[in-house]
C-alpha positions as CSV (number, residue, x, y, z in Angstrom):
1,M,104.2,132.8,25.0
2,S,106.7,130.2,24.4
3,V,106.8,127.7,21.4
4,P,107.9,124.3,22.8
5,V,108.9,123.0,19.6
6,R,109.6,124.4,16.0
7,I,109.7,122.4,13.2
8,E,110.2,123.5,9.3
9,H,109.9,121.1,6.6
10,D,111.5,121.9,3.5
11,A,109.2,121.9,0.0
12,K,111.9,120.8,-2.2
13,A,113.3,118.0,-0.4
14,P,112.2,115.6,2.2
15,N,114.1,117.3,5.1
16,A,112.4,118.7,8.6
17,A,114.3,120.8,11.0
18,V,113.4,120.6,14.5
19,E,114.4,122.9,17.2
20,L,114.2,122.1,20.8
21,P,114.7,125.1,23.0
22,I,115.4,124.2,26.6
23,H,112.8,126.1,28.8
24,H,114.0,125.0,32.2
25,P,116.9,124.1,34.4
26,L,118.2,120.3,33.8
27,P,120.5,120.0,37.1
28,D,120.9,116.2,35.4
29,Y,123.3,118.0,32.7
30,D,124.6,120.6,35.0
31,L,122.6,123.4,32.9
32,E,121.0,125.2,35.8
33,E,121.2,128.6,34.0
34,V,119.1,128.7,30.8
35,E,118.2,132.1,29.7
36,A,120.4,135.1,28.6
37,G,119.6,138.3,27.0
38,V,122.2,138.2,24.5
39,P,122.9,135.2,22.4
40,R,126.9,134.7,22.5
41,D,126.0,133.9,26.3
42,V,124.3,131.2,25.0
43,D,127.7,129.6,23.9
44,P,129.3,128.4,27.0
45,M,126.2,126.5,27.8
46,L,126.2,124.9,24.4
47,A,130.2,124.4,25.1
48,S,129.4,122.4,28.5
49,Q,129.9,118.9,29.5
50,G,126.4,119.1,30.3
51,F,125.3,120.0,26.9
52,H,127.3,117.4,25.3
53,D,126.1,114.8,27.4
54,L,122.6,115.9,26.8
55,L,123.4,115.5,23.0
56,D,124.2,112.1,23.8
57,E,121.2,111.0,25.2
58,A,119.2,112.8,22.6
59,R,121.7,110.1,20.2
60,S,120.5,107.1,22.3
61,V,116.8,108.2,22.0
62,L,117.0,108.6,18.1
63,A,118.9,105.3,17.9
64,Q,115.8,103.6,20.0
65,V,112.9,105.4,18.1
66,L,114.1,105.7,14.7
67,P,114.5,102.0,13.2
68,G,111.8,101.4,10.8
69,A,110.6,104.9,11.2
70,G,111.7,105.5,7.9
71,L,113.8,109.0,8.7
72,E,117.3,108.7,9.0
73,V,119.5,111.8,11.2
74,V,121.1,114.1,8.9
75,Q,122.2,116.5,11.7
76,L,122.0,116.5,15.4
77,T,123.6,119.7,17.1
78,G,123.2,122.8,19.7
79,A,121.3,125.7,18.9
80,I,120.6,129.2,19.8
81,C,116.8,129.3,20.0
82,N,115.3,132.8,20.2
83,D,112.3,133.3,22.6
84,S,110.9,136.7,22.3
85,H,114.2,138.8,23.7
86,V,115.4,135.8,25.7
87,H,117.7,133.5,24.1
88,R,118.2,129.8,25.4
89,P,119.8,126.4,24.5
90,G,118.4,124.1,22.3
91,L,118.7,121.2,20.1
92,W,118.7,120.9,16.4
93,L,118.0,118.5,14.3
94,V,117.5,117.6,10.8
95,L,115.7,114.4,9.8
96,R,115.4,113.0,6.4
97,E,113.0,110.8,5.0
98,T,114.5,107.9,3.2
99,G,113.5,106.4,-0.1
100,V,112.5,109.3,-1.7
101,A,113.6,111.0,-4.9
102,P,115.7,114.0,-4.6
103,G,113.9,117.4,-5.2
104,Q,110.1,115.8,-3.3
105,P,108.6,116.6,-0.3
106,M,108.5,114.7,2.8
107,S,105.2,112.5,3.1
108,P,102.0,113.3,5.4
109,T,103.5,110.5,7.0
110,A,106.6,111.3,7.7
111,K,105.7,114.5,8.8
112,T,103.4,113.2,11.6
113,R,106.5,110.8,12.5
114,V,108.6,113.8,12.7
115,A,106.1,115.5,14.9
116,S,105.7,112.6,17.2
117,L,109.6,112.2,17.2
118,A,110.2,115.6,18.4
119,D,107.5,115.2,21.0
120,E,109.7,112.2,22.4
121,L,112.6,113.8,22.4
122,R,111.0,116.8,24.4
123,S,109.6,114.5,26.5
124,R,112.2,112.2,27.4
125,L,114.8,114.4,27.5
126,H,112.4,116.8,29.8
127,I,113.5,120.0,28.0
128,S,110.4,121.6,28.1
């Protein structure tokens, strides 16, 4: 069984890493093939113009939903996601809670916002 979204919280920083694998073709982004037997076969998918367009769309969604959330984007890029013995392209997003002292973990409220944001991206971009 596939896990549509993976979120990892840093215990020593107010950061969360979010992995959003693409589970089905996205014809609007010219991503017809989204499974590979070996990781290196995902690289051309990540380098495609369609995937770059998907990243731009993700940036646009984040610009709409992040204001007032107390979170900022540290990183947004492509990722090779492992799903059993299948490798998929996906989005890799690192978010930081603003206004938190260094060395402190993310607050429970921010963790809830991260999960909600990940679901919003997944849903609006139709990636799983």
